[in-house]
Z-matrix of the N, CA and C atoms (Angstrom, degrees):
N
C 1 1.445
C 2 1.525 1 111.14
N 3 1.340 2 116.90 1 -33.90
C 4 1.455 3 119.86 2 -178.63
C 5 1.511 4 111.84 3 -62.60
N 6 1.350 5 117.21 4 -29.60
C 7 1.453 6 119.92 5 -178.94
C 8 1.515 7 111.15 6 -62.28
N 9 1.313 8 118.52 7 -26.89
C 10 1.461 9 121.94 8 179.54
C 11 1.513 10 111.18 9 -64.89
N 12 1.328 11 117.90 10 -25.36
C 13 1.452 12 122.00 11 -178.38
C 14 1.533 13 111.26 12 -100.09
N 15 1.314 14 117.52 13 18.08
C 16 1.453 15 120.62 14 175.87
C 17 1.502 16 115.17 15 85.03
N 18 1.320 17 119.20 16 21.65
C 19 1.461 18 120.61 17 178.97
C 20 1.519 19 109.40 18 -72.78
N 21 1.317 20 116.68 19 144.98
C 22 1.462 21 119.07 20 177.01
C 23 1.519 22 110.71 21 -60.58
N 24 1.327 23 115.57 22 146.88
C 25 1.471 24 119.92 23 -176.95
C 26 1.516 25 112.00 24 -64.72
N 27 1.338 26 116.57 25 -19.26
C 28 1.463 27 119.30 26 -178.84
C 29 1.517 28 112.36 27 -82.31
N 30 1.344 29 117.90 28 -3.46
C 31 1.465 30 120.29 29 178.92
C 32 1.513 31 109.24 30 -68.11
N 33 1.303 32 116.99 31 120.51
C 34 1.456 33 122.31 32 178.62
C 35 1.514 34 108.56 33 -138.22
N 36 1.297 35 118.04 34 150.83
C 37 1.472 36 120.16 35 177.04
C 38 1.519 37 110.99 36 -72.77
N 39 1.368 38 115.97 37 69.01
C 40 1.462 39 120.31 38 -176.19
C 41 1.515 40 111.36 39 -68.09
N 42 1.326 41 117.10 40 -30.80
C 43 1.461 42 119.64 41 178.28
C 44 1.518 43 107.95 42 -150.53
N 45 1.317 44 115.31 43 170.82
C 46 1.459 45 119.15 44 -179.56
C 47 1.510 46 111.61 45 -74.31
N 48 1.376 47 117.73 46 -13.49
C 49 1.451 48 120.08 47 -176.30
C 50 1.518 49 111.88 48 -98.90
N 51 1.332 50 118.01 49 -19.74
C 52 1.463 51 119.00 50 -175.08
C 53 1.522 52 108.89 51 -151.04
N 54 1.322 53 116.65 52 128.36
C 55 1.452 54 119.91 53 179.29
C 56 1.529 55 111.15 54 -71.50
N 57 1.329 56 117.05 55 -28.97
C 58 1.464 57 120.48 56 -174.29
C 59 1.518 58 110.65 57 -102.60
N 60 1.336 59 114.24 58 139.62
C 61 1.460 60 118.72 59 176.80
C 62 1.512 61 110.34 60 -99.35
N 63 1.354 62 117.87 61 8.69
C 64 1.454 63 121.34 62 -178.70
C 65 1.516 64 111.09 63 -91.21
N 66 1.336 65 114.68 64 -167.09
C 67 1.461 66 122.89 65 -177.36
C 68 1.522 67 110.61 66 -70.34
N 69 1.366 68 119.07 67 175.07
C 70 1.463 69 122.75 68 -177.79
C 71 1.515 70 114.19 69 -54.03
N 72 1.344 71 118.04 70 -34.07
C 73 1.466 72 120.33 71 -179.59
C 74 1.527 73 110.11 72 -59.47
N 75 1.328 74 114.82 73 -43.37
C 76 1.460 75 118.75 74 179.06
C 77 1.521 76 110.05 75 -67.38
N 78 1.338 77 117.01 76 -37.39
C 79 1.465 78 120.39 77 178.94
C 80 1.522 79 110.37 78 -63.31
N 81 1.361 80 116.51 79 -39.55
C 82 1.455 81 120.01 80 178.42
C 83 1.518 82 110.67 81 -63.70
N 84 1.354 83 115.49 82 -41.33
C 85 1.459 84 119.66 83 178.21
C 86 1.523 85 110.53 84 -60.85
N 87 1.325 86 115.16 85 -39.93
C 88 1.464 87 119.34 86 179.72
C 89 1.513 88 111.41 87 -65.73
N 90 1.355 89 116.12 88 -38.98
C 91 1.461 90 118.86 89 178.49
C 92 1.521 91 110.38 90 -62.01
N 93 1.355 92 115.41 91 -37.17
C 94 1.466 93 118.62 92 176.62
C 95 1.524 94 110.23 93 -63.64
N 96 1.344 95 115.45 94 -39.65
C 97 1.460 96 119.74 95 178.60
C 98 1.524 97 110.50 96 -61.42
N 99 1.357 98 114.45 97 -46.20
C 100 1.460 99 118.20 98 179.28
C 101 1.524 100 110.45 99 -59.62
N 102 1.355 101 116.14 100 -41.91
C 103 1.453 102 120.59 101 -179.20
C 104 1.523 103 110.71 102 -61.71
N 105 1.336 104 116.68 103 -40.20
C 106 1.464 105 120.45 104 179.35
C 107 1.515 106 110.88 105 -63.95
N 108 1.338 107 115.57 106 -43.18
C 109 1.471 108 119.79 107 179.19
C 110 1.525 109 110.10 108 -62.92
N 111 1.356 110 115.49 109 -44.26
C 112 1.468 111 118.97 110 -179.30
C 113 1.521 112 111.52 111 -64.22
N 114 1.353 113 116.64 112 -40.77
C 115 1.463 114 120.38 113 -179.91
C 116 1.514 115 110.63 114 -62.96
N 117 1.332 116 114.02 115 -42.86
C 118 1.469 117 117.93 116 179.98
C 119 1.528 118 110.81 117 -63.72
N 120 1.304 119 116.11 118 -40.12
C 121 1.460 120 120.25 119 179.18
C 122 1.523 121 110.89 120 -65.13
N 123 1.353 122 116.36 121 -39.16
C 124 1.455 123 120.19 122 179.59
C 125 1.522 124 111.06 123 -64.77
N 126 1.350 125 116.85 124 -42.66
C 127 1.470 126 120.69 125 179.10
C 128 1.518 127 110.22 126 -61.91
N 129 1.344 128 116.05 127 -45.27
C 130 1.464 129 119.82 128 179.35
C 131 1.525 130 110.59 129 -62.19
N 132 1.349 131 115.91 130 -39.22
C 133 1.459 132 119.59 131 179.44
C 134 1.516 133 112.11 132 -64.67
N 135 1.361 134 116.29 133 -41.95
C 136 1.458 135 119.59 134 178.66
C 137 1.515 136 110.99 135 -63.54
N 138 1.345 137 115.47 136 -39.97
C 139 1.462 138 119.39 137 -179.20
C 140 1.526 139 110.51 138 -63.01
N 141 1.333 140 115.86 139 -41.07
C 142 1.469 141 119.17 140 178.43
C 143 1.522 142 110.92 141 -65.07
N 144 1.344 143 117.23 142 -39.66
C 145 1.461 144 120.50 143 178.34
C 146 1.526 145 111.08 144 -63.46
N 147 1.348 146 116.51 145 -42.30
C 148 1.460 147 120.00 146 179.93
C 149 1.524 148 111.02 147 -64.41
N 150 1.336 149 116.48 148 -40.94
C 151 1.457 150 119.64 149 178.78
C 152 1.522 151 110.91 150 -64.69
N 153 1.342 152 116.03 151 -39.47
C 154 1.465 153 119.71 152 179.17
C 155 1.520 154 110.62 153 -66.53
N 156 1.354 155 117.61 154 -40.53
C 157 1.463 156 120.99 155 178.90
C 158 1.526 157 110.34 156 -64.07
N 159 1.343 158 116.72 157 -42.17
C 160 1.464 159 119.46 158 -179.79
C 161 1.524 160 110.83 159 -65.80
N 162 1.326 161 117.35 160 -36.90
C 163 1.454 162 119.55 161 177.28
C 164 1.532 163 110.31 162 -64.64
N 165 1.343 164 117.30 163 -37.74
C 166 1.460 165 120.54 164 177.71
C 167 1.528 166 110.06 165 -64.09
N 168 1.354 167 117.15 166 -41.04
C 169 1.462 168 120.10 167 176.76
C 170 1.521 169 110.20 168 -61.50
N 171 1.323 170 115.96 169 -42.56
C 172 1.462 171 120.72 170 179.25
C 173 1.528 172 109.98 171 -57.51
N 174 1.334 173 116.25 172 -45.29
C 175 1.470 174 120.16 173 -179.13
C 176 1.526 175 111.47 174 -65.37
N 177 1.341 176 116.87 175 -38.68
C 178 1.465 177 120.18 176 179.53
C 179 1.529 178 110.06 177 -62.31
N 180 1.340 179 116.84 178 -47.29
C 181 1.456 180 120.38 179 -177.53
C 182 1.526 181 111.50 180 -69.89
N 183 1.321 182 117.51 181 -33.15
C 184 1.464 183 119.99 182 174.88
C 185 1.536 184 109.67 183 -65.11
N 186 1.337 185 115.87 184 -38.75
C 187 1.465 186 120.34 185 178.50
C 188 1.529 187 111.23 186 -66.35
N 189 1.350 188 116.66 187 -32.77
C 190 1.460 189 121.20 188 -177.42
C 191 1.522 190 113.39 189 -82.88
N 192 1.320 191 117.93 190 -8.75
C 193 1.467 192 119.21 191 -174.33
C 194 1.528 193 112.79 192 -58.90
N 195 1.351 194 120.90 193 -43.09
C 196 1.466 195 119.12 194 175.94
C 197 1.523 196 112.77 195 -59.65
N 198 1.332 197 116.62 196 -35.30
C 199 1.469 198 120.47 197 176.10
C 200 1.524 199 110.56 198 -64.71
N 201 1.337 200 116.68 199 -42.57
C 202 1.463 201 119.94 200 177.95
C 203 1.522 202 110.92 201 -62.19
N 204 1.329 203 115.60 202 -39.38
C 205 1.476 204 120.23 203 178.10
C 206 1.526 205 110.44 204 -60.86
N 207 1.324 206 116.74 205 -42.03
C 208 1.465 207 120.71 206 -174.05
C 209 1.523 208 113.08 207 -81.90
N 210 1.337 209 117.85 208 -32.88
C 211 1.461 210 119.97 209 -170.10
C 212 1.528 211 115.13 210 -115.61
N 213 1.324 212 118.50 211 -26.01
C 214 1.462 213 120.08 212 -177.30
C 215 1.531 214 112.35 213 -94.00
N 216 1.310 215 116.47 214 -47.52
C 217 1.464 216 119.24 215 -176.46
C 218 1.535 217 113.26 216 -60.17
N 219 1.344 218 119.30 217 -36.33
C 220 1.465 219 118.19 218 177.88
C 221 1.527 220 113.66 219 -62.37
N 222 1.332 221 117.64 220 -19.34
C 223 1.463 222 120.64 221 178.85
C 224 1.525 223 111.80 222 -70.96
N 225 1.313 224 117.33 223 -20.80
C 226 1.459 225 121.41 224 -179.70
C 227 1.528 226 108.92 225 -84.87
N 228 1.320 227 116.02 226 112.57
C 229 1.466 228 119.22 227 -179.41
C 230 1.533 229 110.09 228 -74.18
N 231 1.330 230 117.14 229 144.57
C 232 1.466 231 119.46 230 173.15
C 233 1.528 232 110.41 231 -61.90
N 234 1.323 233 116.84 232 155.99
C 235 1.462 234 121.06 233 -177.36
C 236 1.521 235 112.15 234 -56.76
N 237 1.330 236 117.09 235 -34.27
C 238 1.466 237 120.02 236 -178.22
C 239 1.526 238 112.95 237 -71.36
N 240 1.339 239 116.64 238 -19.17
C 241 1.469 240 120.21 239 -178.13
C 242 1.529 241 112.93 240 -102.96
N 243 1.314 242 117.78 241 -22.44
C 244 1.463 243 121.36 242 -176.75
C 245 1.533 244 110.44 243 -77.78
N 246 1.337 245 116.44 244 148.95
C 247 1.455 246 118.80 245 174.25
C 248 1.523 247 108.93 246 -65.54
N 249 1.311 248 115.90 247 151.40
C 250 1.453 249 122.11 248 177.42
C 251 1.537 250 108.48 249 -125.85
N 252 1.329 251 117.58 250 156.69
C 253 1.472 252 119.67 251 -178.37
C 254 1.522 253 113.89 252 -52.27
N 255 1.320 254 117.51 253 -35.58
C 256 1.475 255 119.69 254 -178.96
C 257 1.523 256 112.24 255 -69.18
N 258 1.355 257 117.10 256 -15.61
C 259 1.470 258 119.32 257 175.06
C 260 1.524 259 111.27 258 -74.67
N 261 1.310 260 117.26 259 -24.15
C 262 1.460 261 121.95 260 -173.72
C 263 1.526 262 113.38 261 -106.03
N 264 1.306 263 117.50 262 -14.67
C 265 1.462 264 121.65 263 -174.98
C 266 1.526 265 110.28 264 -127.69
N 267 1.336 266 116.89 265 159.85
C 268 1.470 267 119.52 266 179.46
C 269 1.524 268 111.90 267 -55.47
N 270 1.330 269 115.35 268 133.38
C 271 1.460 270 122.10 269 -178.87
C 272 1.538 271 107.40 270 -119.19
N 273 1.327 272 116.05 271 112.96
C 274 1.464 273 120.76 272 -174.90
C 275 1.521 274 111.76 273 -61.12
N 276 1.324 275 116.96 274 -38.24
C 277 1.464 276 119.66 275 -177.50
C 278 1.523 277 111.47 276 -66.15
N 279 1.328 278 115.61 277 -35.63
C 280 1.465 279 119.40 278 -177.84
C 281 1.524 280 112.13 279 -82.77
N 282 1.331 281 117.66 280 -31.86
C 283 1.464 282 121.18 281 -172.71
C 284 1.525 283 113.46 282 -96.14
N 285 1.321 284 116.97 283 -18.83
C 286 1.459 285 118.69 284 -173.24
C 287 1.515 286 110.00 285 79.73
N 288 1.332 287 116.37 286 168.88
C 289 1.462 288 120.80 287 -174.19
C 290 1.528 289 112.17 288 -61.18
N 291 1.324 290 117.50 289 -49.13
C 292 1.467 291 120.16 290 -177.44
C 293 1.523 292 111.39 291 -67.23
N 294 1.335 293 116.66 292 -44.17
C 295 1.458 294 119.93 293 -179.67
C 296 1.514 295 112.22 294 -64.58
N 297 1.329 296 116.27 295 -39.53
C 298 1.462 297 120.42 296 178.98
C 299 1.527 298 110.40 297 -64.84
N 300 1.336 299 116.09 298 -43.32
C 301 1.466 300 119.94 299 179.75
C 302 1.524 301 110.71 300 -60.15
N 303 1.325 302 117.35 301 -45.66
C 304 1.459 303 120.75 302 -178.77
C 305 1.532 304 110.61 303 -66.63
N 306 1.339 305 116.88 304 -40.11
C 307 1.472 306 119.83 305 179.61
C 308 1.526 307 110.38 306 -63.39
N 309 1.319 308 117.29 307 -37.59
C 310 1.472 309 120.14 308 178.22
C 311 1.522 310 110.86 309 -67.19
N 312 1.327 311 117.39 310 -39.27
C 313 1.467 312 120.16 311 177.44
C 314 1.525 313 110.69 312 -62.72
N 315 1.335 314 115.81 313 -41.61
C 316 1.470 315 119.84 314 178.67
C 317 1.531 316 110.77 315 -63.50
N 318 1.315 317 116.03 316 -43.19
C 319 1.476 318 120.23 317 -179.93
C 320 1.519 319 110.44 318 -62.64
N 321 1.332 320 116.96 319 -43.45
C 322 1.467 321 120.23 320 -179.53
C 323 1.518 322 111.37 321 -65.07
N 324 1.313 323 116.40 322 -36.44
C 325 1.466 324 119.46 323 178.80
C 326 1.528 325 110.48 324 -63.79
N 327 1.337 326 116.56 325 -42.38
C 328 1.468 327 119.79 326 178.50
C 329 1.523 328 110.88 327 -68.93
N 330 1.339 329 116.76 328 -36.92
C 331 1.470 330 120.92 329 -178.09
C 332 1.527 331 112.13 330 -66.36
N 333 1.327 332 117.09 331 -21.98
C 334 1.466 333 119.45 332 178.28
C 335 1.514 334 111.74 333 -60.73
N 336 1.323 335 116.69 334 -26.81
C 337 1.457 336 119.92 335 -178.39
C 338 1.516 337 114.57 336 -87.32
N 339 1.316 338 117.79 337 -1.72
C 340 1.468 339 120.63 338 -179.79
C 341 1.527 340 108.91 339 -78.27
N 342 1.340 341 119.27 340 124.27
C 343 1.467 342 121.22 341 -179.52
C 344 1.532 343 111.89 342 -61.50
N 345 1.322 344 116.39 343 150.00
C 346 1.466 345 121.07 344 179.21
C 347 1.521 346 111.54 345 -57.56
N 348 1.328 347 116.82 346 -40.30
C 349 1.470 348 120.39 347 -178.33
C 350 1.529 349 110.73 348 -60.92
N 351 1.334 350 116.72 349 -37.57
C 352 1.461 351 119.41 350 179.57
C 353 1.527 352 110.70 351 -70.45
N 354 1.335 353 116.56 352 -36.25
C 355 1.468 354 119.71 353 176.74
C 356 1.524 355 110.87 354 -63.11
N 357 1.328 356 116.56 355 -39.15
C 358 1.467 357 120.50 356 178.24
C 359 1.524 358 109.88 357 -61.38
N 360 1.338 359 116.36 358 -42.12
C 361 1.469 360 119.95 359 177.84
C 362 1.524 361 110.91 360 -63.09
N 363 1.342 362 117.08 361 -40.81
C 364 1.458 363 120.48 362 178.91
C 365 1.524 364 111.18 363 -63.08
N 366 1.336 365 116.08 364 -40.21
C 367 1.468 366 119.80 365 178.10
C 368 1.524 367 110.04 366 -62.44
N 369 1.338 368 115.80 367 -46.82
C 370 1.467 369 119.08 368 -179.87
C 371 1.512 370 111.81 369 -60.42
N 372 1.323 371 116.28 370 -40.99
C 373 1.463 372 120.40 371 179.44
C 374 1.527 373 110.37 372 -66.09
N 375 1.329 374 116.21 373 -45.11
C 376 1.454 375 119.58 374 -178.36
C 377 1.526 376 111.84 375 -63.48
N 378 1.328 377 116.39 376 -41.16
C 379 1.462 378 120.24 377 -179.38
C 380 1.524 379 110.32 378 -60.82
N 381 1.330 380 116.74 379 -42.36
C 382 1.471 381 118.63 380 179.56
C 383 1.530 382 111.22 381 -69.17
N 384 1.332 383 116.83 382 -35.68
C 385 1.468 384 119.32 383 177.63
C 386 1.528 385 110.65 384 -65.42
N 387 1.324 386 116.61 385 -39.12
C 388 1.455 387 120.23 386 -176.04
C 389 1.528 388 112.43 387 -72.88
N 390 1.322 389 117.79 388 -13.28
C 391 1.469 390 120.76 389 176.58
C 392 1.515 391 110.96 390 -86.49
N 393 1.317 392 115.68 391 23.75
C 394 1.464 393 121.75 392 -175.87
C 395 1.531 394 114.13 393 -54.24
N 396 1.328 395 120.27 394 -37.95
C 397 1.476 396 118.05 395 179.02
C 398 1.522 397 112.72 396 -53.86
N 399 1.333 398 116.39 397 -35.75
C 400 1.464 399 119.99 398 179.14
C 401 1.521 400 110.84 399 -66.26
N 402 1.325 401 117.18 400 -41.55
C 403 1.457 402 120.26 401 -176.77
C 404 1.528 403 111.36 402 -69.49
N 405 1.331 404 116.65 403 -38.57
C 406 1.454 405 118.34 404 177.73
C 407 1.520 406 110.59 405 -67.14
N 408 1.334 407 116.21 406 -38.16
C 409 1.463 408 119.10 407 176.45
C 410 1.517 409 110.88 408 -62.41
N 411 1.332 410 116.37 409 -38.28
C 412 1.465 411 120.65 410 178.33
C 413 1.523 412 110.40 411 -61.75
N 414 1.331 413 116.76 412 -46.09
C 415 1.466 414 120.01 413 -179.67
C 416 1.522 415 111.68 414 -61.88
N 417 1.312 416 116.40 415 -32.54
C 418 1.461 417 119.89 416 -178.05
C 419 1.531 418 112.75 417 -79.38
N 420 1.327 419 117.53 418 1.08
C 421 1.466 420 120.81 419 173.72
C 422 1.522 421 111.10 420 -83.96
N 423 1.320 422 117.11 421 -17.80
C 424 1.454 423 120.51 422 -174.79
C 425 1.523 424 110.31 423 -81.98
N 426 1.316 425 116.02 424 116.93
C 427 1.462 426 121.33 425 -172.70
C 428 1.519 427 112.49 426 -57.05
N 429 1.312 428 117.09 427 -37.98
C 430 1.463 429 120.23 428 -173.13
C 431 1.518 430 113.49 429 -75.82
N 432 1.337 431 117.79 430 -21.78
C 433 1.465 432 119.63 431 -172.79
C 434 1.517 433 113.52 432 -127.13
N 435 1.310 434 118.36 433 -1.93
C 436 1.470 435 119.87 434 -170.60
C 437 1.523 436 112.50 435 -67.50
N 438 1.319 437 113.35 436 156.10
C 439 1.456 438 122.51 437 178.14
C 440 1.528 439 106.34 438 -97.79
N 441 1.312 440 116.71 439 88.40
C 442 1.467 441 121.60 440 -168.27
C 443 1.523 442 112.93 441 -62.85
N 444 1.315 443 117.88 442 -39.16
C 445 1.466 444 120.54 443 -175.71
C 446 1.517 445 112.63 444 -99.32
N 447 1.332 446 117.46 445 -11.87
C 448 1.450 447 120.75 446 -174.19
C 449 1.515 448 112.07 447 91.55
N 450 1.321 449 117.02 448 -9.48
C 451 1.463 450 121.26 449 178.92
C 452 1.524 451 110.70 450 -144.64
N 453 1.343 452 116.29 451 31.28
C 454 1.468 453 120.24 452 179.69
C 455 1.525 454 110.69 453 -61.81
N 456 1.322 455 115.41 454 150.27
C 457 1.457 456 120.70 455 -179.94
C 458 1.506 457 114.29 456 -94.79
N 459 1.342 458 118.57 457 3.60
C 460 1.459 459 119.90 458 179.92
C 461 1.531 460 109.85 459 -67.12
N 462 1.331 461 115.44 460 157.06
C 463 1.460 462 119.59 461 -179.66
C 464 1.515 463 111.54 462 -61.80
N 465 1.347 464 116.56 463 -41.41
C 466 1.467 465 119.56 464 -178.53
C 467 1.523 466 111.00 465 -65.40
N 468 1.330 467 117.69 466 -42.35
C 469 1.465 468 120.48 467 -179.21
C 470 1.526 469 110.84 468 -65.33
N 471 1.331 470 116.65 469 -41.46
C 472 1.465 471 119.97 470 178.60
C 473 1.522 472 111.02 471 -66.50
N 474 1.333 473 116.37 472 -34.34
C 475 1.464 474 119.49 473 177.05
C 476 1.520 475 110.32 474 -65.62
N 477 1.327 476 117.79 475 -44.98
C 478 1.467 477 120.81 476 -179.67
C 479 1.528 478 110.25 477 -58.30
N 480 1.335 479 116.82 478 -45.30
C 481 1.464 480 119.45 479 -179.52
C 482 1.528 481 111.28 480 -67.48
N 483 1.351 482 116.08 481 -41.54
C 484 1.458 483 119.35 482 179.18
C 485 1.509 484 112.63 483 -65.33
N 486 1.345 485 116.20 484 -40.92
C 487 1.454 486 120.88 485 177.50
C 488 1.529 487 110.45 486 -63.14
N 489 1.325 488 116.86 487 -40.63
C 490 1.467 489 120.72 488 179.33
C 491 1.525 490 110.70 489 -63.06
N 492 1.339 491 116.90 490 -40.05
C 493 1.464 492 120.29 491 178.41
C 494 1.525 493 110.94 492 -64.71
N 495 1.337 494 116.70 493 -39.49
C 496 1.464 495 120.50 494 177.62
C 497 1.528 496 110.78 495 -62.87
N 498 1.321 497 116.25 496 -48.56
C 499 1.461 498 120.28 497 -178.64
C 500 1.525 499 111.79 498 -63.18
N 501 1.317 500 116.82 499 -33.20
C 502 1.460 501 120.28 500 -179.67
C 503 1.531 502 111.19 501 -60.99
N 504 1.334 503 116.82 502 -37.04
C 505 1.471 504 120.18 503 178.46
C 506 1.519 505 110.84 504 -62.95
N 507 1.328 506 116.41 505 -38.01
C 508 1.466 507 119.75 506 -178.65
C 509 1.528 508 110.56 507 -62.35
N 510 1.320 509 116.07 508 -45.00
C 511 1.459 510 119.11 509 178.38
C 512 1.517 511 111.82 510 -63.87
N 513 1.340 512 116.51 511 -40.23
C 514 1.468 513 120.33 512 -178.67
C 515 1.525 514 111.74 513 -63.77
N 516 1.337 515 117.15 514 -46.03
C 517 1.461 516 119.07 515 -176.21
C 518 1.528 517 111.12 516 -67.16
N 519 1.326 518 117.02 517 -37.55
C 520 1.465 519 119.70 518 178.36
C 521 1.517 520 111.30 519 -67.60
N 522 1.326 521 116.11 520 -43.47
C 523 1.463 522 120.06 521 -179.39
C 524 1.527 523 111.30 522 -62.08
N 525 1.313 524 116.83 523 -44.60
C 526 1.473 525 120.00 524 -179.05
C 527 1.520 526 111.35 525 -67.58
N 528 1.323 527 116.33 526 -40.13
C 529 1.462 528 119.09 527 179.09
C 530 1.526 529 110.22 528 -60.56
N 531 1.330 530 116.10 529 -47.11
C 532 1.456 531 119.10 530 -177.10
C 533 1.529 532 111.46 531 -67.25
N 534 1.323 533 116.74 532 -33.49
C 535 1.466 534 119.39 533 176.48
C 536 1.521 535 110.87 534 -64.77
N 537 1.344 536 116.98 535 -44.94
C 538 1.456 537 121.01 536 -177.46
C 539 1.523 538 112.39 537 -73.68
N 540 1.338 539 117.37 538 -23.54
C 541 1.468 540 120.04 539 -176.83
C 542 1.524 541 112.54 540 -68.70
N 543 1.325 542 117.04 541 -27.31
C 544 1.458 543 120.41 542 -177.90
C 545 1.517 544 114.09 543 71.29
N 546 1.312 545 117.62 544 12.69
C 547 1.466 546 121.03 545 -176.47
C 548 1.526 547 113.69 546 -95.85
N 549 1.335 548 116.95 547 -9.30
C 550 1.465 549 119.10 548 -171.10
C 551 1.524 550 111.33 549 -129.17
N 552 1.335 551 114.30 550 153.86
C 553 1.465 552 120.71 551 172.17
C 554 1.529 553 106.70 552 -83.93
N 555 1.315 554 116.76 553 91.05
C 556 1.463 555 120.70 554 -173.01
C 557 1.525 556 112.51 555 -65.63
N 558 1.314 557 117.96 556 -26.58
C 559 1.469 558 118.82 557 178.27
C 560 1.524 559 110.82 558 -62.90
N 561 1.334 560 116.14 559 -39.95
C 562 1.464 561 119.53 560 178.31
C 563 1.535 562 110.70 561 -67.93
N 564 1.338 563 115.71 562 -39.86
C 565 1.458 564 119.31 563 178.12
C 566 1.527 565 110.01 564 -62.33
N 567 1.322 566 116.77 565 -44.00
C 568 1.464 567 121.44 566 -179.18
C 569 1.526 568 111.73 567 -65.54
N 570 1.311 569 116.28 568 -35.29
C 571 1.470 570 119.13 569 175.76
C 572 1.523 571 110.58 570 -63.59
N 573 1.326 572 115.65 571 -39.70
C 574 1.465 573 119.64 572 179.22
C 575 1.525 574 110.80 573 -62.64
N 576 1.332 575 116.67 574 -44.47
C 577 1.467 576 120.20 575 177.67
C 578 1.526 577 110.46 576 -61.46
N 579 1.318 578 115.98 577 -43.50
C 580 1.472 579 120.82 578 179.84
C 581 1.522 580 110.58 579 -58.48
N 582 1.336 581 116.08 580 -47.40
C 583 1.472 582 119.81 581 -179.07
C 584 1.534 583 110.89 582 -63.39
N 585 1.327 584 116.15 583 -41.33
C 586 1.464 585 119.94 584 -176.64
C 587 1.527 586 110.87 585 -62.42
N 588 1.342 587 116.49 586 -47.18
C 589 1.466 588 119.36 587 -178.92
C 590 1.517 589 110.82 588 -68.00
N 591 1.348 590 116.87 589 -41.48
C 592 1.457 591 120.40 590 -178.10
C 593 1.522 592 112.11 591 -66.81
N 594 1.336 593 116.76 592 -31.84
C 595 1.470 594 120.64 593 -178.21
C 596 1.516 595 112.15 594 -76.46
N 597 1.331 596 117.76 595 -25.53
C 598 1.457 597 119.93 596 -177.31
C 599 1.512 598 110.99 597 75.01
N 600 1.316 599 115.24 598 -166.88
C 601 1.456 600 120.79 599 -177.29
C 602 1.518 601 109.00 600 -145.69
N 603 1.322 602 116.10 601 123.17
C 604 1.467 603 120.71 602 179.67
C 605 1.518 604 109.13 603 -75.34
N 606 1.329 605 115.72 604 117.73
C 607 1.454 606 120.83 605 179.36
C 608 1.523 607 109.41 606 -94.03
N 609 1.327 608 116.21 607 98.00
C 610 1.463 609 119.61 608 -177.15
C 611 1.526 610 111.62 609 -79.22
N 612 1.322 611 116.86 610 -24.17
C 613 1.464 612 119.01 611 177.90
C 614 1.527 613 109.28 612 -71.98
N 615 1.311 614 117.53 613 153.27
C 616 1.469 615 119.90 614 176.48
C 617 1.523 616 110.90 615 -58.83
N 618 1.305 617 116.12 616 160.30
C 619 1.473 618 120.40 617 179.04
C 620 1.520 619 109.10 618 -75.44
N 621 1.315 620 114.54 619 61.65
C 622 1.460 621 121.60 620 -175.15
C 623 1.513 622 109.75 621 -112.21
N 624 1.308 623 117.10 622 130.66
C 625 1.455 624 120.68 623 179.26
C 626 1.528 625 111.37 624 -62.55
N 627 1.345 626 117.82 625 -30.05
C 628 1.459 627 119.56 626 177.04
C 629 1.528 628 110.30 627 -59.81
N 630 1.346 629 116.12 628 -47.34
C 631 1.457 630 119.75 629 179.58
C 632 1.532 631 110.51 630 -59.48
N 633 1.331 632 115.33 631 -42.47
C 634 1.456 633 119.15 632 -178.71
C 635 1.515 634 112.82 633 -63.80
N 636 1.331 635 117.43 634 -43.19
C 637 1.456 636 120.09 635 -178.61
C 638 1.515 637 111.96 636 -71.46
N 639 1.321 638 117.23 637 -33.39
C 640 1.460 639 119.97 638 176.00
C 641 1.527 640 109.39 639 -63.73
N 642 1.333 641 116.40 640 -42.81
C 643 1.462 642 121.23 641 179.65
C 644 1.531 643 110.50 642 -61.78
N 645 1.325 644 116.62 643 -46.63
C 646 1.469 645 120.86 644 -179.56
C 647 1.532 646 110.59 645 -63.91
N 648 1.338 647 116.46 646 -38.98
C 649 1.457 648 120.15 647 -179.20
C 650 1.540 649 110.47 648 -61.76
N 651 1.329 650 116.52 649 -42.17
C 652 1.455 651 118.90 650 177.65
C 653 1.505 652 111.44 651 -67.94
């Protein structure tokens, strides 16, 4: 086996203390061989430990799925009961042309008093909300909770879709408010959202649901 790692052909188990019966140079080469074998064994061992840990996480989340069904899913309001952006902002269809125009003027008048620093925070929040496709894709990388078909009936898959629908409303209401306020260059904001979604997001953490839930919790 040592020959696979470049050990000299003269390396033999001549004694229990040294594989090589040659001069120190050969002994040094053998020590390098041993180091390579040990390193390879350590890498394989770490990989097995990581796989075992991920399987344990999978079992924990599978065990928690009935709990998620009973306690998490009820937190997601049906679309007919949840607030929608049109409930909070002027709606042309509901107000008519004159009413919508006046409501927009009123909104712009109030928006004049919003500090620039707060508008910057709103833009940052909206941009992250609008990158929702990336976040849902991230959640679907986690083996224990992913929505494999896009319409899975598991509690975790339904939660991911329901959570995504909730977050989508947040981005919509912020975007519409900022458009109607007249305080921002919305084309630049929209370009930023476009770049963010198109660029994607490098997920350096393992495809572990634990990592994902810790991130969401923070």
